N, C-alpha and C positions, 0 to 999 in steps of 0.2 A: 304850029308856032314854035313848039319846043325844039324841033329840029333846026329851025333857022337860028335860034338863040344858041343851041349847042354848037352849031357850025361856026358861029361867030366866036364863041369861046375857044373852040379848038384852033381856029385861025389865029386868034390873039396869042394863045400860049405856044403855038408852034412857030410863029414869026418873031417872037421876042424871047430872049434867054431867061429873063426874070420879069414876072408880071405880078402886080399886086392889085387885086380887086379890093377896093377900099371905099370908105365913106369920105368924100371930099377928094382932094388932089394932094400930090406930094408937097406942093407949095402951101396948100391950105387944107390940112386934114380936118374933118368935121366930126371926129370921135377920137377919144383917147387911145383906143386900141389900134386904130389905123395910124395915129401919130406915132405910137410906140414902134411899130414895124418900120415906118418911114425913117425914124431916128436910127434904128439899128442898121438898116441898109445904108443910110447916109454915113454913119460912123465907119462902116466897112468900105465905103467908097464904091458901092455896087450900083451900077446904072440899072434902072428898071422902068418898065412901062406901068404907069398908074392908070387904073380904070375906075372912074367914079361911078359907083352903083347908084348914087342918088340922082344921077342924070337920067336913068332909065329903069323903071320898075321891072321891066321884063328881064333885064340883065341881073338886077338885084335878086329876083327870085330864081332866075335861070342858073346862076352860079351856085346857088345852094342846092338846087336839084342835080346839077351836073356832078357835083362832088358828094352829094348826100351828106353835106356838112351844113349845120344850121346857122352858122354865124359868119359875119364879115368883120374883119378883113380875112382874105385868103391869099396865100403866097404860093406861086408856082415857079419852079426852077427847071429849065429845059423841058417843059411840058409836064412835069411831075408836080402834083399837089403836095406841098410840104406841110402846111398847117395854118392855124390861126395865130392870134397874138400870144396866147400862153405858151403854145408849143415853140414858136419862133423865139420867144424870150428865153425859154429854158435851153433851147439849142444854142443860142448865142452865148448865154452865161457859161455853158459847159464847153464851148469851143466846137461843138458838133456842127453848128451852122457854117462856121468858117471852113471846116473840113469838107462839108458837103459842097460848098461853093467851089472850093479848090478842086475837088474830085470831078466836078462837072465842067471844069475849065472856065469858070466865071472869073473874070478879072476884077480885082478889088484893090483899092489904094492901101489896104491894110496888109496885103500879101507880101 
């Protein structure tokens, strides 16, 4: 089962430049941490694929196992795990997130 889930995760993060595994959706986040990352990405004008882990318990646990990271949300850029809410918030505040997105060729309205 794990291989099927890991394959699905690999496919999602390879087919989309920016992926956010979150509780809820970009339109309707269902936790404050997920909402915070959605807000940051929206402020930067970055398009992203949102994956609602509340829809599928196997994905919810699978993404934690995939990264060996215990919390959700989890942000991926160009297939690379960037971090959870606290890390993304700190990166955004310091400008590091904007630089990472630019370095990876991610288009944003803030660029």
